[in-house]
N, C-alpha and C positions, 0 to 999 in steps of 0.2 A: 544514412550514410556512415553510421558509427557513433562514437562518443567523443565529445569535445572536452578536453581537460584544460582548465585555465589556471595559471599560477601568476602571482603578482611579484614583480621584481623592480625595485627603484620606481615604484609608482606606475609601472607599465604592465599591461596584461600580456602574458605569453600563452598562446593557444597551441594545443597539440591534439591532433585527430588520431583516435585509436579506432582501427577497423578490424574486420575479420581477417584481413590479410596479415595482421600482426601475430597470427598463430596463437591466439588466446581467446579473443572474443568470438563466440560461436556464430553470430549473425550481425549484420550491419543495422538491422532494425531493432532498436533498443526501446522497450516499452516501460521499463521500471529501473530505478536506481535505489540502492539502500546502503548506508554506511553501517557496517557491522560494529557494534560496541567492542568486540574483541579485536578489531583491526581489519583494515581492508575495505573494499567496496564491492558490493554485489551488483551485477548487471542482469536485468531480465532481457536476454537477447534470444528469444524463443525459449531456450533452456537457460537455467541460471549459471552464471560464471562469476567467480570471485577473483579479484586482483589484489594481492596482499604481498608486500615486500618484493614486488617485481615478479611474483610467481602467480600463475593462473591455476584455478581449480574449476573445472567444468563438471556439472552434474547432469545426468541424462536419465532416461527411463531404464537404462541398464542397471543403474544403482537403486531403482525403485521409485523414481519421480513419477507422479501421476500422469502428467502431460507436459510436453515440451512447448508450453505456451504460457509462460509466467506473466501475470498481470500486476502483481504487487508483492511486497516482502516486509517482514518485521521480525524482530528478535524478542523472545519471551524472557521471563525472569530467570529461567534456567540456562539461558544462553543459546537456546536452540533457534534456528532460523526457520520461519514459516514462509512458504511460497504459495501464493494464491494462484489458482488456474481456473479455466472455465469448467473443469471437471471436479473441483474440490480443492483440498489443501494438502500439501506435502510438508512434513516437518523434519528438518535435517538436524541431527544431534552431533554431526561431525564424522559419523561413521556409517550411519544407516538412516533410512527414511521411515517415518510413521505417517500413514495416509489417513485422511478424513474425508469420507464420502457419505452418501445417504445411509450406507450400511452401518457406519459408525455414529449415526444420529445427526449428521449435518443437515439442517433444514433446507438449505439452498446451496447448490454446488458452484454457481457462477460467481466466483469471488472477484471483486473489483477494487477492494481496499482492505488493508489490515492495520491495526493499531494496538500495541501492547500497553497496558496500564497496570503495573504491578503484576499480580497473578491473573489478571483478566485480559483476554484477547477479544478485541472488537473486530468484526468483519463486515465490510460494506458489500452487499451483493446486488444482483439484478432484481432480487425479490425480497428485500428487507435488510434491516440492520441486525446483526447477530452479536450476542454476548456469550462468551464462553468462560466459565469459572473454574475450569479444570475437570469438571464432572459432567456438566450438561450445557446445552445450548438454549438460549432464549432469543426469540425473534420479535422485532418491532417493525411496524409498518404504519400505514395511514390510520387504521382502526385501533391497533394496539400500540400506542405511542405518539400518535398525531403527526407523523412525518408528512411533509408535503408530497412525497412520492416514496414508493418502496424501492425505487431504482437508485441505489446509493453509490456515488462515485468516489467519495473520500470521507475520512473521519480524522478530526484534528482535536487535540485536547484544548480546552479553554483555559486561560491563565487563572481564572477564579473558580475553577471546578466545572465539571460537565464536559460536553463535547460540542464542537461544530460539526454538523453533518451536511455535506453537499449532495444534493439529489438532482434528478432530471427535471424537477419542478420547483427549485428554489433552495435557499440556505436556511437551516434551522439550528437553534440552540437546543441541546438535549441534556436533561439533568439525570439521565439514567432510567427515567420512567416516562416522561412526557416531553414532547418537542414544542418549541415556540418558533413560528415562522418569522424570518427577518423580512419585513415588508419591502425594504428597498430593493431586494433582489428576488421578489416573488415571481414565480413562473419561469425564471431563467434556468437554463441547463448549467449547473455549477460543476466544474470539472476538477478544481484544485484549490489549495489555499496554503499560505505560509505566513509566518511572522517575520516582520522586519527587525532590524537590530534594536529599534526604539520601541518594540512591542506592537507596532501597527500590524493589523491583520490585512493581508492582501488576499483577494478571492478572484480566481480565474473562472470565466464563463465562456459560453459560445459566442458572446457578443462583445467581449472585452474584459478588462480587469476592474475590480472594485477595491476601494481602500476604506 
């Protein structure tokens, strides 16, 4: 039904609903959110839309976007915004798109998560965890990397180095080469994760949340 914006004033939460009828949001079904380091917020509402300083910027296939079905977003070290789609990745430099598909060497096009770490971009896909160093892609799965499943739903940096990787068959710690399964959430479909203010890791799954 749109996006809910909450602001705190005098200890009370004020909610505001932003919908497609506000002449900016392309669609009321929003599947991804991303705070751009340069400012503003990107919404994956079918096609990507940015709200910054009260102004909307909407990007479509007319500008070169691969597919108007954005699943995830991230910004790289050059300030470019990466949009993951079921057909590959579109990279927006503020003026034009650069697309990555199988033709450009992308091992799997069904992108479900993106994470930038310095000059490296990680991509969680429906068929493996991908690492891009700016030149080539490397793929990790059950055999090459020991992931509990190649179906990767999210990637989150660990506070002491490495990654948390959420898959359709459990949560794993990944050091860049090899994964170690977290036994407390083995076989669960892991959908999301975030850190609390105190550093606590919260993990979302299809059966509830873990702390």
